[in-house]
ZATI-756889 format. One line per 8 residues: number of its first residue (from 1); for each residue x negated, y negated, z negated of N, C-alpha, C, CB. Coordinates in steps of 0.02 Angstrom, whole numbers, plus 50000, padded with zeros to 5 digits. Glycine has a CB too. Example, Ala and Ser with C-alpha at 12.3 -4.5 7.8 and 13.67 -1.06 7.14 Angstrom:
<vexros>
1	49340,50284,49610,49385,50225,49610,49340,50165,49610,49435,50224,49548; 49358,50112,49646,49316,50053,49643,49355,49998,49606,49296,50030,49714
</vexros>
This chain:
<vexros>
1	52660,45780,51186,52729,45804,51189,52730,45880,51187,52764,45778,51254; 52774,45907,51145,52780,45979,51138,52812,46010,51201,52822,45997,51076; 52779,46061,51229,52805,46095,51287,52861,46142,51264,52750,46135,51324; 52921,46137,51294,52976,46180,51272,52969,46251,51297,53043,46151,51296; 52997,46297,51260,53001,46367,51282,53054,46371,51336,53016,46415,51222; 53041,46407,51390,53088,46412,51446,53153,46446,51424,53057,46450,51504; 53206,46434,51461,53271,46464,51445,53267,46540,51452,53326,46436,51490; 53229,46564,51502,53221,46637,51510,53186,46667,51449,53180,46652,51573
9	53135,46633,51424,53100,46659,51365,53145,46658,51304,53036,46618,51353; 53186,46606,51297,53232,46603,51240,53281,46661,51242,53270,46536,51239; 53306,46677,51301,53352,46734,51307,53316,46799,51293,53383,46735,51378; 53254,46803,51314,53213,46863,51301,53203,46871,51225,53144,46858,51336; 53189,46815,51191,53181,46817,51118,53247,46835,51083,53156,46749,51093; 53302,46812,51110,53367,46830,51081,53373,46906,51076,53425,46802,51123; 53352,46940,51128,53357,47013,51129,53303,47045,51085,53350,47039,51201; 53241,47023,51091,53186,47054,51053,53189,47038,50979,53120,47032,51082
17	53208,46977,50961,53210,46956,50891,53279,46966,50860,53189,46884,50885; 53325,46996,50898,53393,47012,50875,53430,46950,50852,53390,47063,50819; 53428,46899,50894,53465,46837,50881,53532,46840,50916,53424,46775,50903; 53563,46898,50917,53627,46909,50951,53676,46941,50903,53618,46953,51014; 53739,46920,50907,53789,46945,50861,53803,47019,50866,53852,46908,50872; 53789,47047,50924,53802,47119,50933,53745,47162,50908,53814,47134,51006; 53689,47132,50887,53630,47171,50867,53605,47149,50798,53574,47164,50919; 53649,47127,50755,53630,47104,50689,53600,47160,50647,53690,47073,50653
25	53552,47142,50605,53524,47189,50556,53572,47193,50497,53453,47166,50533; 53591,47255,50480,53639,47264,50425,53610,47304,50367,53701,47298,50451; 53569,47354,50382,53543,47398,50330,53467,47394,50326,53564,47471,50343; 53438,47423,50273,53366,47425,50267,53334,47465,50324,53345,47456,50199; 53369,47517,50345,53344,47556,50402,53343,47512,50465,53389,47618,50414; 53396,47473,50477,53396,47426,50533,53337,47378,50528,53463,47387,50536; 53326,47352,50467,53273,47303,50457,53205,47333,50471,53275,47276,50385; 53193,47394,50449,53129,47426,50462,53118,47438,50536,53124,47493,50424
33	53170,47457,50572,53165,47466,50644,53150,47400,50679,53229,47497,50673; 53182,47347,50656,53170,47280,50683,53097,47260,50672,53217,47228,50650; 53071,47269,50612,53002,47250,50597,52953,47292,50637,52988,47258,50521; 52967,47356,50644,52923,47400,50683,52920,47377,50755,52946,47473,50679; 52976,47356,50783,52977,47336,50853,52940,47269,50864,53049,47330,50878; 52953,47220,50820,52921,47155,50831,52850,47152,50803,52963,47100,50798; 52831,47200,50761,52763,47203,50734,52754,47166,50669,52716,47176,50784; 52780,47106,50665,52778,47068,50602,52833,47015,50604,52707,47034,50591
41	52859,46998,50546,52915,46951,50543,52916,46917,50475,52982,46988,50556; 52942,46856,50476,52955,46821,50413,53016,46851,50379,52964,46745,50425; 53026,46831,50316,53085,46854,50280,53142,46804,50284,53066,46868,50208; 53133,46744,50257,53188,46697,50250,53178,46632,50288,53199,46682,50178; 53141,46633,50343,53137,46574,50384,53197,46571,50431,53070,46573,50425; 53209,46511,50459,53267,46504,50503,53246,46475,50570,53320,46459,50470; 53293,46448,50607,53280,46426,50676,53230,46368,50680,53344,46405,50709; 53216,46336,50624,53170,46279,50625,53097,46300,50626,53182,46235,50565
49	53083,46364,50617,53015,46389,50618,53010,46443,50672,52993,46416,50549; 52958,46441,50714,52953,46492,50766,52934,46560,50739,52901,46471,50818; 52949,46611,50778,52931,46678,50759,52991,46719,50737,52880,46677,50705; 52985,46786,50740,53040,46829,50718,53053,46822,50644,53025,46902,50736; 53115,46828,50624,53136,46819,50554,53190,46869,50537,53160,46747,50541; 53183,46901,50479,53235,46948,50457,53300,46910,50445,53212,46985,50393; 53296,46852,50415,53357,46813,50402,53395,46798,50467,53340,46748,50366; 53359,46776,50518,53391,46760,50582,53421,46823,50612,53341,46728,50631
57	53386,46880,50606,53413,46943,50632,53474,46966,50594,53359,46997,50630; 53478,46951,50529,53537,46966,50490,53595,46922,50513,53524,46956,50414; 53580,46858,50526,53632,46812,50551,53654,46830,50621,53607,46740,50549; 53607,46853,50663,53623,46871,50732,53638,46812,50776,53681,46917,50732; 53604,46755,50763,53614,46697,50807,53551,46655,50810,53674,46654,50782; 53539,46625,50867,53478,46588,50880,53472,46525,50836,53475,46568,50952; 53528,46493,50820,53527,46429,50785,53538,46435,50710,53579,46383,50815; 53523,46493,50681,53535,46503,50610,53493,46456,50567,53519,46576,50590
65	53526,46419,50522,53493,46372,50477,53507,46393,50405,53515,46299,50491; 53455,46398,50364,53463,46416,50295,53497,46359,50257,53395,46433,50263; 53553,46373,50222,53586,46320,50184,53546,46301,50123,53656,46343,50164; 53562,46243,50095,53526,46221,50035,53540,46266,49976,53545,46149,50018; 53602,46285,49967,53621,46328,49911,53620,46401,49934,53691,46309,49883; 53560,46430,49935,53553,46498,49963,53586,46550,49920,53480,46515,49973; 53593,46536,49854,53622,46586,49809,53694,46602,49828,53619,46562,49737; 53730,46554,49856,53800,46564,49874,53809,46581,49947,53839,46502,49857
73	53754,46587,49984,53760,46603,50055,53757,46678,50065,53703,46568,50096; 53808,46709,50094,53809,46783,50099,53754,46810,50143,53876,46805,50126; 53735,46775,50196,53682,46800,50240,53614,46796,50207,53681,46761,50306; 53600,46742,50171,53537,46737,50135,53533,46789,50079,53528,46667,50106; 53589,46798,50044,53591,46848,49990,53580,46919,50017,53658,46845,49953; 53612,46933,50074,53604,46999,50104,53531,47010,50126,53651,47008,50163; 53500,46960,50155,53430,46965,50174,53386,46979,50114,53406,46901,50210; 53399,46944,50058,53360,46953,49998,53368,47025,49971,53381,46903,49944
81	53429,47051,49973,53440,47120,49950,53405,47170,49995,53515,47136,49947; 53406,47157,50061,53369,47201,50107,53294,47199,50092,53382,47180,50180; 53268,47139,50078,53197,47133,50061,53180,47176,50001,53180,47059,50046; 53222,47174,49949,53210,47214,49890,53209,47289,49906,53262,47200,49836; 53256,47311,49948,53259,47381,49965,53199,47402,50008,53324,47397,50003; 53178,47358,50053,53119,47373,50094,53058,47380,50050,53108,47318,50146; 53051,47336,50000,52995,47340,49953,52996,47407,49917,52997,47282,49903; 53055,47428,49894,53060,47492,49858,53042,47551,49902,53131,47501,49830
89	53064,47549,49964,53052,47606,50010,52978,47612,50028,53094,47597,50074; 52943,47556,50031,52871,47557,50041,52847,47580,50109,52841,47600,49991; 52889,47575,50160,52869,47597,50227,52843,47540,50269,52928,47629,50263; 52854,47478,50246,52834,47418,50282,52793,47375,50234,52895,47378,50310; 52740,47345,50258,52700,47301,50216,52738,47236,50203,52631,47287,50248; 52737,47212,50141,52769,47149,50123,52723,47112,50075,52839,47161,50092; 52706,47051,50092,52663,47013,50048,52655,46941,50071,52595,47045,50042; 52630,46899,50026,52619,46829,50041,52547,46821,50064,52633,46784,49978
97	52538,46807,50128,52471,46798,50155,52450,46725,50148,52468,46820,50230; 52393,46707,50177,52367,46639,50170,52418,46588,50196,52300,46631,50209; 52419,46530,50163,52465,46478,50184,52536,46491,50161,52463,46470,50258; 52544,46532,50109,52610,46547,50081,52657,46577,50133,52641,46483,50052; 52629,46615,50180,52670,46648,50230,52688,46718,50206,52634,46651,50299; 52749,46729,50185,52771,46795,50163,52795,46834,50223,52826,46790,50108; 52759,46886,50239,52772,46924,50300,52789,46997,50286,52713,46920,50347; 52832,47024,50329,52838,47096,50337,52790,47115,50394,52912,47119,50353
105	52752,47169,50384,52706,47191,50436,52718,47266,50449,52631,47178,50416; 52730,47284,50512,52738,47354,50530,52673,47391,50518,52761,47361,50604; 52677,47455,50499,52615,47493,50486,52565,47490,50542,52633,47565,50473; 52587,47490,50605,52541,47490,50662,52502,47425,50667,52579,47502,50726; 52525,47370,50633,52492,47306,50637,52452,47289,50575,52542,47252,50650; 52456,47330,50523,52424,47313,50459,52349,47306,50467,52439,47366,50407; 52317,47351,50503,52243,47348,50508,52220,47285,50543,52217,47408,50545; 52260,47258,50589,52241,47197,50624,52245,47137,50578,52285,47186,50686
113	52298,47133,50539,52303,47078,50491,52250,47085,50436,52373,47076,50459; 52235,47147,50418,52183,47157,50367,52115,47135,50392,52181,47231,50346; 52102,47144,50456,52038,47121,50484,52032,47046,50481,52031,47145,50556; 52088,47011,50481,52088,46938,50477,52088,46914,50404,52149,46909,50513; 52129,46945,50363,52141,46921,50295,52104,46960,50241,52214,46922,50280; 52085,47022,50256,52058,47066,50205,51991,47044,50177,52052,47134,50232; 51971,47077,50123,51909,47060,50088,51873,47123,50068,51924,47016,50026; 51809,47126,50082,51768,47182,50060,51758,47180,49984,51699,47182,50097
121	51753,47239,49954,51746,47241,49881,51684,47204,49858,51744,47313,49856; 51631,47207,49898,51569,47173,49879,51576,47098,49878,51513,47192,49927; 51627,47072,49914,51637,46999,49917,51684,46973,49863,51664,46980,49985; 51717,47018,49827,51767,46996,49778,51738,46951,49724,51798,47056,49746; 51680,46966,49693,51654,46921,49641,51640,46850,49666,51591,46950,49611; 51624,46844,49729,51607,46778,49757,51669,46741,49780,51558,46786,49814; 51718,46776,49806,51775,46743,49838,51838,46739,49795,51790,46778,49901; 51844,46782,49745,51904,46781,49703,51891,46743,49639,51926,46853,49686
129	51943,46709,49615,51938,46674,49550,51932,46726,49494,52000,46628,49539; 51910,46703,49436,51904,46748,49379,51971,46778,49360,51874,46712,49319; 52024,46738,49365,52090,46763,49348,52111,46819,49396,52142,46706,49349; 52099,46809,49461,52116,46860,49510,52076,46923,49498,52104,46834,49581; 52013,46917,49481,51971,46975,49467,51997,47013,49405,51898,46955,49457; 52020,46975,49356,52046,47007,49295,52109,47047,49311,52062,46954,49241; 52154,47020,49350,52214,47056,49370,52196,47119,49409,52260,47010,49413; 52148,47112,49454,52128,47169,49496,52098,47225,49454,52078,47146,49549
137	52058,47207,49403,52029,47258,49359,52084,47297,49323,51982,47225,49307; 52136,47262,49300,52190,47296,49265,52228,47342,49312,52239,47244,49234; 52243,47319,49372,52281,47360,49419,52240,47420,49443,52303,47319,49479; 52176,47413,49450,52134,47470,49470,52130,47522,49415,52064,47447,49489; 52143,47501,49354,52144,47548,49298,52214,47578,49288,52121,47513,49234; 52265,47536,49292,52333,47558,49277,52374,47576,49339,52369,47503,49239; 52354,47553,49397,52384,47567,49462,52446,47524,49477,52404,47639,49466; 52492,47517,49429,52548,47473,49440,52574,47447,49373,52605,47509,49478
145	52598,47384,49373,52622,47353,49311,52672,47299,49328,52563,47324,49270; 52720,47290,49282,52768,47235,49289,52733,47169,49275,52828,47246,49241; 52764,47115,49298,52732,47050,49296,52709,47030,49226,52779,46997,49322; 52754,47033,49177,52737,47012,49109,52682,47055,49079,52799,47013,49064; 52686,47120,49088,52634,47165,49062,52567,47153,49095,52655,47238,49070; 52569,47139,49160,52507,47127,49197,52475,47062,49174,52521,47125,49273; 52516,47011,49163,52489,46947,49139,52457,46955,49070,52544,46893,49137; 52490,46993,49027,52462,47005,48961,52399,47047,48965,52514,47040,48916
153	52400,47100,49006,52342,47143,49012,52281,47108,49041,52359,47202,49055; 52294,47061,49085,52238,47023,49115,52215,46966,49071,52259,46996,49184; 52253,46951,49017,52233,46898,48972,52240,46829,49002,52163,46908,48950; 52295,46817,49038,52307,46752,49070,52372,46724,49044,52308,46759,49149; 52371,46686,48990,52433,46659,48961,52467,46606,49004,52420,46631,48894; 52429,46571,49044,52457,46517,49086,52492,46548,49146,52401,46468,49109; 52558,46538,49152,52596,46569,49205,52577,46543,49274,52671,46558,49194; 52565,46477,49279,52547,46448,49343,52480,46476,49367,52543,46371,49338
161	52433,46483,49321,52367,46511,49338,52373,46583,49360,52318,46506,49278; 52416,46620,49326,52428,46690,49343,52460,46696,49413,52474,46723,49291; 52508,46653,49427,52541,46654,49493,52492,46638,49549,52599,46604,49495; 52449,46588,49538,52398,46571,49588,52350,46629,49600,52358,46508,49566; 52332,46664,49547,52287,46721,49553,52321,46778,49592,52265,46746,49484; 52384,46790,49578,52421,46841,49616,52425,46823,49690,52492,46851,49588; 52436,46758,49704,52438,46735,49773,52371,46748,49808,52455,46661,49776; 52317,46737,49772,52250,46752,49799,52245,46825,49820,52195,46735,49748
169	52267,46869,49776,52261,46941,49788,52307,46964,49844,52277,46980,49724; 52365,46933,49850,52409,46949,49906,52379,46924,49971,52479,46919,49895; 52351,46864,49970,52322,46836,50031,52264,46878,50056,52297,46765,50018; 52229,46911,50011,52173,46955,50029,52196,47026,50044,52121,46955,49974; 52262,47038,50042,52292,47103,50054,52265,47157,50007,52279,47124,50127; 52257,47137,49943,52234,47182,49892,52291,47207,49847,52181,47149,49849; 52341,47165,49838,52396,47180,49792,52463,47165,49827,52390,47140,49726; 52512,47207,49816,52579,47196,49844,52632,47212,49791,52591,47241,49908
177	52692,47183,49798,52747,47204,49755,52769,47274,49775,52806,47154,49758; 52778,47317,49726,52797,47386,49741,52868,47403,49720,52750,47433,49709; 52898,47361,49680,52966,47372,49655,52991,47306,49628,52968,47429,49600; 53057,47300,49624,53087,47240,49595,53146,47261,49551,53111,47190,49651; 53151,47230,49492,53205,47245,49445,53239,47180,49425,53179,47283,49382; 53304,47184,49412,53342,47126,49390,53367,47133,49318,53401,47115,49437; 53362,47192,49289,53384,47204,49221,53326,47237,49182,53447,47249,49218; 53314,47218,49119,53349,47166,49080,53334,47095,49104,53332,47172,49007
185	53282,47086,49145,53269,47021,49175,53232,47033,49241,53228,46975,49128; 53233,46982,49284,53202,46989,49349,53127,46997,49343,53219,46929,49394; 53099,47047,49376,53026,47056,49378,53006,47098,49437,53002,47088,49313; 52946,47084,49462,52915,47127,49511,52869,47176,49475,52875,47086,49564; 52860,47235,49504,52808,47281,49483,52755,47278,49537,52836,47355,49473; 52694,47262,49517,52638,47251,49564,52596,47313,49569,52596,47192,49542; 52570,47326,49628,52528,47385,49640,52474,47368,49690,52572,47444,49665; 52426,47414,49697,52372,47404,49744,52396,47418,49815,52311,47449,49727
193	52381,47374,49861,52402,47382,49930,52373,47446,49960,52381,47322,49973; 52311,47462,49943,52279,47521,49972,52312,47585,49949,52204,47522,49954; 52347,47583,49893,52383,47641,49870,52443,47657,49913,52405,47632,49799; 52473,47606,49942,52532,47616,49985,52512,47629,50058,52577,47556,49981; 52459,47596,50079,52439,47602,50149,52364,47618,50154,52455,47536,50188; 52344,47677,50129,52272,47693,50126,52239,47698,50194,52263,47758,50090; 52271,47729,50242,52239,47738,50307,52231,47671,50343,52281,47786,50351; 52282,47630,50340,52281,47566,50375,52232,47517,50345,52351,47536,50376
201	52222,47519,50279,52180,47470,50245,52108,47492,50235,52210,47453,50179; 52093,47554,50251,52025,47578,50244,51987,47578,50310,52024,47647,50214; 52023,47564,50364,51991,47560,50430,51965,47490,50442,52039,47582,50486; 51905,47485,50470,51877,47419,50485,51874,47411,50560,51807,47411,50453; 51887,47351,50584,51879,47336,50655,51860,47264,50663,51944,47352,50694; 51837,47246,50723,51812,47179,50736,51868,47128,50733,51777,47177,50803; 51853,47069,50707,51902,47015,50703,51927,46996,50773,51873,46954,50667; 51882,46995,50821,51901,46977,50889,51955,47024,50916,51839,46979,50935
209	51947,47088,50902,51997,47138,50923,52063,47125,50888,51972,47209,50909; 52060,47110,50823,52121,47099,50785,52159,47038,50811,52104,47089,50711; 52124,46984,50825,52156,46924,50851,52191,46939,50917,52105,46866,50860; 52157,46975,50961,52187,46992,51026,52250,47034,51018,52136,47031,51069; 52249,47082,50973,52307,47126,50965,52365,47091,50930,52287,47189,50925; 52350,47045,50885,52404,47005,50855,52435,46960,50908,52377,46963,50795; 52393,46931,50951,52419,46890,51006,52461,46932,51054,52361,46856,51044; 52439,46993,51068,52477,47038,51112,52544,47054,51082,52436,47103,51126
217	52545,47070,51018,52607,47087,50984,52657,47030,50988,52594,47106,50911; 52633,46969,50975,52679,46912,50976,52705,46899,51047,52644,46849,50949; 52660,46899,51096,52681,46883,51164,52728,46936,51192,52620,46876,51209; 52716,46999,51175,52759,47052,51200,52831,47044,51177,52733,47120,51177; 52841,47010,51120,52909,47001,51094,52935,46930,51102,52910,47020,51022; 52891,46883,51122,52912,46814,51131,52922,46796,51204,52861,46768,51100; 52891,46834,51250,52898,46820,51321,52850,46767,51346,52967,46798,51337; 52842,46714,51308,52793,46662,51323,52776,46628,51257,52820,46610,51376
225	52719,46594,51255,52700,46555,51197,52673,46488,51220,52648,46592,51155; 52691,46435,51185,52672,46367,51203,52615,46345,51157,52733,46318,51198; 52582,46288,51173,52524,46267,51133,52538,46263,51058,52500,46200,51158; 52497,46296,51019,52502,46294,50946,52551,46343,50916,52520,46227,50926; 52591,46375,50956,52644,46418,50928,52615,46479,50894,52692,46439,50982; 52570,46515,50926,52542,46575,50896,52505,46558,50831,52494,46610,50945; 52469,46502,50830,52434,46481,50770,52484,46466,50714,52392,46419,50783; 52538,46433,50730,52588,46416,50679,52622,46479,50651,52640,46369,50708
233	52635,46527,50694,52670,46587,50672,52624,46631,50629,52694,46627,50732; 52560,46636,50647,52515,46684,50614,52468,46653,50563,52475,46719,50665; 52458,46587,50566,52410,46556,50522,52339,46557,50548,52411,46590,50456; 52329,46583,50609,52263,46581,50640,52244,46509,50659,52261,46627,50702; 52180,46492,50659,52161,46427,50687,52181,46423,50760,52084,46415,50679; 52198,46363,50784,52222,46357,50853,52170,46381,50903,52242,46285,50868; 52107,46365,50890,52055,46386,50938,52050,46462,50942,51987,46355,50918; 52059,46495,50884,52053,46568,50883,52115,46601,50914,52043,46593,50811
241	52174,46572,50902,52234,46597,50934,52228,46591,51010,52296,46558,50910; 52197,46535,51033,52186,46526,51105,52140,46579,51134,52157,46458,51119; 52088,46598,51096,52043,46651,51119,52081,46717,51127,51984,46660,51070; 52125,46731,51079,52164,46793,51084,52209,46793,51145,52206,46802,51021; 52243,46737,51158,52286,46733,51217,52247,46737,51282,52326,46668,51215; 52189,46704,51284,52149,46707,51346,52121,46776,51359,52091,46656,51342; 52109,46814,51305,52088,46884,51314,52143,46925,51348,52069,46916,51246; 52206,46909,51333,52262,46943,51365,52267,46925,51439,52328,46926,51329
249	52252,46862,51455,52251,46841,51525,52196,46877,51562,52241,46764,51530; 52139,46883,51532,52081,46915,51564,52096,46988,51582,52020,46912,51519; 52134,47022,51540,52148,47093,51554,52212,47102,51594,52152,47132,51489; 52246,47047,51611,52305,47052,51654,52370,47062,51617,52296,47107,51701; 52369,47058,51550,52431,47066,51512,52474,47003,51514,52415,47084,51439; 52441,46946,51526,52476,46881,51526,52449,46837,51582,52469,46846,51458; 52486,46784,51597,52462,46732,51643,52460,46666,51604,52508,46727,51706; 52423,46617,51631,52419,46552,51600,52438,46499,51653,52348,46538,51571
257	52504,46484,51660,52526,46437,51711,52504,46366,51699,52600,46439,51717; 52490,46348,51636,52464,46281,51619,52426,46286,51554,52522,46228,51614; 52388,46234,51539,52345,46235,51480,52385,46250,51416,52307,46169,51473; 52365,46302,51380,52396,46319,51317,52461,46358,51322,52409,46259,51279; 52485,46370,51383,52547,46407,51394,52530,46476,51420,52595,46370,51443; 52555,46528,51388,52540,46597,51408,52606,46633,51417,52495,46633,51355; 52612,46670,51472,52673,46703,51491,52660,46777,51500,52703,46672,51555; 52704,46817,51473,52698,46890,51479,52704,46910,51552,52752,46925,51438
265	52657,46951,51575,52660,46976,51643,52699,47041,51642,52589,46987,51673; 52758,47044,51674,52800,47103,51674,52779,47152,51728,52872,47084,51684; 52808,47211,51724,52799,47259,51778,52750,47315,51762,52776,47225,51838; 52708,47307,51710,52661,47359,51693,52695,47416,51656,52604,47332,51652; 52663,47472,51654,52693,47531,51623,52706,47520,51549,52648,47592,51632; 52662,47480,51515,52669,47469,51444,52702,47403,51428,52602,47473,51411; 52722,47365,51478,52752,47299,51466,52827,47306,51453,52740,47253,51525; 52855,47259,51413,52928,47257,51408,52958,47247,51477,52950,47201,51360
273	53021,47267,51488,53049,47268,51556,53065,47201,51586,53110,47308,51555; 53065,47148,51546,53085,47083,51573,53025,47040,51589,53130,47047,51524; 53025,47008,51645,52972,46962,51664,52999,46890,51658,52946,46976,51736; 52961,46849,51621,52981,46779,51613,52953,46738,51670,52956,46751,51544; 52995,46697,51702,52972,46656,51758,52921,46605,51735,53031,46622,51791; 52867,46597,51772,52814,46552,51753,52829,46480,51772,52749,46574,51784; 52875,46469,51816,52886,46403,51843,52909,46352,51791,52936,46406,51898; 52937,46376,51735,52962,46330,51685,52915,46325,51626,53030,46351,51662
281	52852,46352,51632,52805,46347,51576,52783,46278,51564,52746,46390,51588
</vexros>
C-alpha cells in the first residue's frame, strides 16, 4: 500500500512548488526563479506525477490536470511558450534525460545530474550508437545546427533513427536545444551542452555525492518523501535513492520515522523554515 504524503507536507509543497493561485508563474523570469528555488522541475507534467512542475506552477493549483487537447488549453500553451523563452535565454538547463524525463535544471544542480547521467569522452565510442556519434561529430565541428540541417549533415535519412540518437545525446547531457523557431516551419536549433554550461559540465564529482545532493534538493522542497517517490521523480534506482536519503538522515538533515519515509528536519540555519510533523509519515 502506498504511504500518503502528510497534509502538512502537501501544504509545504503548495508553497515551495507554487501550487497556489497567489504565486502563479507568469513570465520567463518567474519561471527561472521557480526552477532555481526548487533545483529541478518537469515542464508539462501535472498532479498525477510527483515532483515540481512548471505547468502546475503556471496553473497555481495542486490538482492541475493536463487536458487531452493541450493545443486549445491556455495554461498548457502558456507553459509551452515559457519553455521556448527559457530555452532561448539559456540560463537554465533544459533537456530530455534518461527515461524520457524532460527536465529544467537550475545551474547549481547541473553538476550533480551530470555526475549521474554524464558520459566521459573516452566512453562515447562504446556507449553511443553510430548515429549519435555522427551527430556529435557534426555539432563539435559546427557548434549549432537546426534539426533538418543536422540530420542531413550527420547522414541520417531515417527521422526515427535520428530522433533516437538525439535522445541518446540529451540523456548523456551532451546536446541541448538552444533555440526554437516556428517560421517557416517548427524546428529546434541544437547545440553542445558544454557550450552553454562549461563550468558546470567540466567539473567531476563522485556519484555518491551527487545522489545525496539531489536527494537533499528534493527533500528541502518536498518536506517529506515516501517510498519510491524520489526514484520516480529523478529516475534513480530505488536502492540508490534510498542511499541518498539515508545519507541525509546520517548528517541530521532528515529523519526517518518509518521504513522508506524521510522527513525534513526543520530548525537548522540552512533548513527551510517549516518543519513537517513526523507523526503522519
